[in-house]
C-alpha positions in Angstrom: 5.6 -28.4 10.5 4.3 -25.7 12.9 5.1 -27.3 16.3 8.2 -29.5 16.9 9.7 -31.0 19.9 13.2 -29.5 20.0 14.5 -32.9 21.1 13.7 -34.4 17.7 15.2 -33.4 14.4 12.7 -31.5 12.2 14.1 -33.2 9.1 13.7 -36.7 10.7 10.2 -35.8 11.7 9.3 -34.7 8.1 10.7 -37.8 6.5 8.9 -40.2 8.9 5.6 -38.3 8.4 5.9 -38.3 4.6 6.8 -42.0 4.7 3.8 -42.8 6.8 1.4 -40.9 4.5 3.0 -42.4 1.4 2.6 -45.9 2.8 -1.0 -45.4 3.8 -1.9 -43.9 0.4 -0.4 -46.9 -1.4 -1.8 -49.7 0.9 -4.7 -48.4 2.9 -3.0 -50.1 5.9 -2.0 -48.3 9.1 1.8 -47.8 9.5 3.9 -49.1 12.4 7.4 -48.1 13.4 8.8 -51.5 12.5 7.4 -51.2 8.9 9.1 -47.8 8.4 12.3 -49.2 9.7 12.2 -52.1 7.3 10.8 -50.4 4.2 12.3 -47.0 4.0 15.9 -47.6 5.1 16.3 -44.4 7.2 18.9 -46.0 9.5 16.9 -45.1 12.7 15.9 -47.7 15.2 12.3 -48.8 15.6 12.2 -47.2 19.1 13.3 -43.8 17.6 10.7 -44.0 14.9 8.1 -45.0 17.4 8.9 -41.9 19.5 8.6 -39.7 16.4 5.2 -41.3 15.5 4.0 -40.5 19.0 5.1 -36.9 18.6 3.3 -36.6 15.2 0.2 -38.1 16.7 0.3 -35.6 19.6 0.6 -32.8 17.1 -2.4 -34.0 15.1 -0.7 -35.3 12.0 -1.4 -38.9 12.6 -4.2 -40.9 14.3 -4.1 -44.1 16.2 -7.5 -45.7 15.7 -6.8 -49.0 17.6 -4.2 -49.6 20.4 -2.8 -52.6 18.6 -2.8 -51.2 15.1 -0.5 -48.7 13.5 -1.2 -45.0 12.7 -3.0 -43.4 9.8 -2.8 -39.8 8.5 -5.3 -37.1 9.6 -6.5 -34.3 7.4 -3.6 -32.3 8.8 -1.1 -35.0 7.9 -2.5 -35.2 4.3 -2.3 -31.4 4.0 1.4 -31.5 5.0 2.0 -34.2 2.4 0.3 -32.2 -0.3 2.1 -28.9 0.7 5.5 -30.8 0.6 5.2 -31.7 -3.0 8.2 -29.7 -4.4 6.7 -29.5 -7.9 3.7 -30.8 -9.8 4.2 -34.2 -11.4 3.8 -34.2 -15.1 1.9 -36.9 -16.9 3.9 -39.2 -19.1 4.0 -37.9 -22.7 2.1 -41.0 -23.9 -0.7 -40.6 -21.4 -1.3 -36.9 -22.2 -1.2 -37.7 -25.9 -3.9 -40.4 -25.3 -6.1 -38.0 -23.5 -5.8 -35.4 -26.2 -6.5 -38.0 -28.9 -9.7 -39.0 -27.1 -10.9 -35.3 -27.0 -10.1 -34.8 -30.7 -11.9 -38.0 -31.7 -15.1 -37.6 -29.7 -15.9 -34.1 -28.5 -17.5 -31.7 -30.9 -20.3 -30.0 -28.8 -20.3 -28.4 -25.4 -22.6 -31.1 -23.9 -20.2 -33.8 -25.2 -17.3 -31.9 -23.8 -18.7 -31.8 -20.3 -19.8 -35.4 -20.3 -16.6 -36.6 -21.9 -14.5 -34.7 -19.5 -16.1 -36.2 -16.4 -15.6 -39.6 -17.9 -12.0 -38.9 -18.8 -11.2 -37.7 -15.3 -12.8 -40.8 -13.9 -11.1 -43.2 -16.3 -7.6 -41.8 -15.8 -7.8 -41.3 -12.0 -9.9 -44.5 -11.2 -12.0 -42.3 -8.9 -15.0 -40.1 -9.6 -14.6 -37.3 -12.1 -16.9 -34.2 -12.1 -17.5 -31.1 -14.3 -19.6 -28.1 -13.5 -20.7 -26.7 -16.9 -20.4 -23.0 -17.7 -23.3 -21.0 -16.3 -25.0 -18.8 -18.8 -24.9 -15.7 -16.5 -21.0 -16.1 -16.4 -20.8 -16.6 -20.2 -20.3 -13.9 -22.9 -22.7 -13.2 -25.6 -21.5 -14.4 -29.0 -24.5 -14.1 -31.4 -28.2 -14.4 -31.7 -30.3 -15.9 -34.5 -33.9 -15.1 -35.2 -35.6 -17.7 -37.4 -39.2 -16.9 -38.5 -41.7 -19.8 -38.0 -44.5 -17.6 -39.2 -45.1 -13.8 -39.2 -45.5 -13.5 -35.5 -43.5 -16.4 -34.1 -39.7 -16.7 -34.1 -37.2 -19.4 -33.1 -34.5 -17.7 -31.1 -31.1 -19.3 -30.9 -28.7 -17.8 -28.4 -25.0 -18.8 -28.6 -22.6 -18.0 -25.8 -18.8 -17.8 -26.2 -18.4 -20.8 -23.9 -20.2 -22.9 -26.6 -23.5 -23.1 -24.7 -26.6 -22.8 -26.9 -30.0 -21.8 -25.6 -33.2 -21.6 -27.7 -36.7 -20.4 -27.3 -39.8 -19.7 -29.4 -40.9 -16.1 -29.0 -44.2 -14.7 -30.2 -44.7 -11.0 -30.9 -47.9 -9.0 -30.8 -47.3 -7.5 -34.3 -45.9 -9.3 -37.4 -42.4 -8.4 -38.4 -41.4 -8.8 -42.1 -38.5 -11.0 -42.9 -36.4 -8.2 -44.4 -36.8 -6.1 -41.3 -36.2 -9.1 -39.0 -32.8 -9.6 -40.6 -31.9 -5.9 -39.9 -33.1 -6.3 -36.3 -31.0 -9.4 -35.9 -27.9 -7.6 -37.1 -28.7 -4.6 -34.8 -29.1 -6.9 -31.8 -25.8 -8.7 -32.5 -23.9 -5.4 -32.9 -25.4 -3.8 -29.8 -24.9 -6.7 -27.5 -21.4 -7.8 -28.5 -18.9 -7.9 -25.6 -21.5 -8.2 -22.8 -22.0 -11.1 -20.4 -25.4 -12.7 -20.7 -26.3 -11.2 -17.3 -25.5 -7.7 -18.7 -27.5 -8.5 -21.8 -30.6 -9.3 -19.7 -30.2 -6.2 -17.6 -29.3 -3.7 -20.4 -30.9 -5.0 -23.6 -33.8 -2.6 -23.5 -31.7 0.5 -22.9 -29.1 -0.4 -25.6 -31.7 -1.3 -28.2 -33.9 1.7 -27.6 -30.9 4.0 -27.9 -29.7 2.3 -31.1 -33.0 1.9 -33.0 -35.6 4.4 -31.9 -37.2 4.2 -35.4 -38.1 0.6 -35.0 -40.9 0.1 -32.5 -40.7 -3.7 -33.3 -37.2 -3.8 -32.0 -38.1 -2.5 -28.5 -41.1 -4.9 -28.3 -38.9 -7.8 -29.4 -36.1 -6.8 -27.1 -38.6 -6.9 -24.2 -39.8 -10.4 -25.2 -36.2 -11.6 -25.5 -35.3 -10.2 -22.1 -38.3 -12.0 -20.5 -38.1 -15.3 -22.5 -34.6 -15.9 -23.7 -32.3 -14.0 -21.3 -34.1 -14.9 -18.1 -31.2 -16.7 -16.4 -32.6 -16.7 -12.8 -33.9 -20.3 -13.0 -31.1 -21.6 -15.2 -29.9 -24.9 -13.8 -26.2 -25.3 -13.7 -25.1 -28.4 -15.6 -23.3 -30.8 -13.4 -21.8 -34.1 -14.5 -20.3 -36.9 -12.3 -18.9 -40.1 -13.6 -17.2 -43.1 -11.9 -18.9 -42.9 -8.5 -18.7 -46.7 -8.3 -14.9 -46.4 -8.3 -14.8 -44.9 -4.8 -17.8 -46.7 -3.4 -15.9 -50.0 -3.7 -12.7 -48.8 -1.9 -11.9 -50.1 1.6 -12.0 -46.5 2.9 -15.8 -46.5 2.6 -16.8 -49.8 4.1 -18.1 -48.0 7.2 -21.9 -47.9 6.8 -22.3 -44.2 7.9 -19.5 -43.0 5.6 -21.0 -45.0 2.7 -24.5 -43.6 3.3 -23.3 -40.0 3.4 -21.3 -40.5 0.2 -24.2 -42.1 -1.6 -26.5 -39.2 -0.6 -23.9 -36.8 -2.0 -23.7 -38.7 -5.3 -27.4 -39.1 -5.7 -28.2 -35.4 -4.9 -25.9 -33.6 -7.3 -27.2 -30.2 -6.2 -25.6 -30.8 -2.7 -22.2 -31.5 -4.3 -22.6 -28.5 -6.7 -23.3 -26.2 -3.8 -20.4 -27.6 -1.8 -18.0 -27.0 -4.6 -18.8 -23.3 -4.9 -15.8 -22.6 -2.7 -13.6 -23.7 -5.5 -14.6 -20.8 -7.7 -12.1 -18.6 -5.9 -9.2 -20.9 -6.7 -6.6 -20.3 -9.3 -4.7 -23.3 -10.6 -5.2 -26.7 -9.2 -6.7 -26.8 -5.7 -6.7 -29.6 -3.2 -9.3 -29.8 -0.4 -8.8 -32.6 2.1 -11.5 -34.0 4.3 -12.7 -31.3 6.8 -11.3 -28.6 4.5 -14.4 -29.2 2.4 -17.4 -27.1 3.6 -20.0 -29.9 3.3 -20.2 -32.7 6.0 -20.8 -35.2 3.2 -17.3 -34.4 1.8 -15.4 -34.8 5.1 -14.2 -38.3 4.2 -13.0 -37.5 0.7 -10.5 -35.2 -0.9 -11.3 -33.0 -3.9 -8.7 -32.0 -6.5 -10.2 -29.3 -8.7 -9.4 -26.5 -11.1 -11.4 -23.8 -12.9 -11.4 -23.7 -16.7 -11.6 -20.5 -18.7 -13.3 -18.8 -21.6 -11.7 -15.5 -22.7 -9.5 -15.5 -19.6 -12.5 -15.7 -17.2 -13.5 -18.6 -15.0 -16.7 -20.2 -16.3 -16.7 -23.8 -14.8 -15.0 -26.3 -12.5 -13.7 -29.7 -13.1 -11.9 -32.2 -10.9 -11.6 -35.5 -9.1 -13.3 -36.9 -5.9 -11.4 -39.7 -4.2 -10.2 -41.0 -0.9 -8.0 -38.9 1.3 -5.2 -41.4 0.7 -5.2 -40.7 -3.0 -2.0 -40.4 -5.0 -1.9 -36.6 -4.8 1.0 -35.8 -7.2 -0.6 -37.8 -10.0 -4.1 -36.6 -9.4 -2.9 -33.0 -9.4 -1.2 -33.7 -12.7 -4.3 -35.3 -14.2 -6.5 -32.3 -13.3 -3.9 -29.8 -14.5 -3.6 -31.6 -17.9 -7.3 -32.0 -18.5 -7.9 -28.3 -17.5 -5.3 -27.2 -20.1 -6.9 -29.3 -22.8 -10.4 -28.0 -22.0 -9.2 -24.4 -22.0 -7.6 -25.0 -25.4 -10.8 -26.5 -26.8 -13.0 -23.7 -25.5 -10.6 -21.1 -26.8 -10.9 -22.6 -30.3 -14.7 -22.6 -30.0 -15.2 -19.2 -28.6 -12.2 -17.0 -28.5 -11.8 -14.0 -26.2 -14.5 -11.4 -25.9 
């Protein structure tokens, strides 16, 4: 704690604050000095505890919403609680095994992985789970397939290492024989290997012209692919949210204004996606409490999130949205476990570049 009254023991203050936050997380009820005296067995009188609570309120760790009621944690109080967690709680072996079993049983494609992960996070946490799918411009090129529909039209299948698949029909000005098309496909895959899809879009013409000057069709086709298939500027980022009803029914959101703001956030996923951009810079599990979130719509919730990886690079975000009085040790453990499982699955699907 940054500012302490020298008259009051720092350790005493820490214990009373953690007890107050813990009680409110479990019950959603304001905490009074008499309750701490009865429930936590610290051996201090109610008057002593009351003085400490007053100090904590003056320093911004607790709030006193009504004169006759007890105190509740502020964002600063929740932050102290989270930062005081000595080590991350691990999920029970049985619970982690159940999560892994669900993944193995149901998830075979990237779309299923994203949807299933948001549902899994919601089901295990009893709050809202979300996943931001890998963006194509952050993904690495894996391979390209050109399937002829007729002599001048081709079905293009682009596969990224993250597992994302994009397809387009491309029409060329001149016909390309099937045999030459196969050589062009091989040339494209060899020339573009190891690039991000953003780099592919920017460099495909230079790389192909340098590698295959004898094939005019290659340059023309590369130009069409750059325009039609690798145009990532308007690519919408997949965003999945599940379990919103879990938090809407909590007593924390009975206030009409809070509920309206939360509903708007859930209905307009783009707002939430933009608000969560700050989480890209995080490594490991990140906890944002109330006002620490950049969007006004998130000021009444906490977000526990983590980035997941392909080839050692961050490609997406997953996490939990819940009340500020959530059980932080367990929510951190849930997000950590699911992130590790998703990383393992994506590694199996794509491998490192």
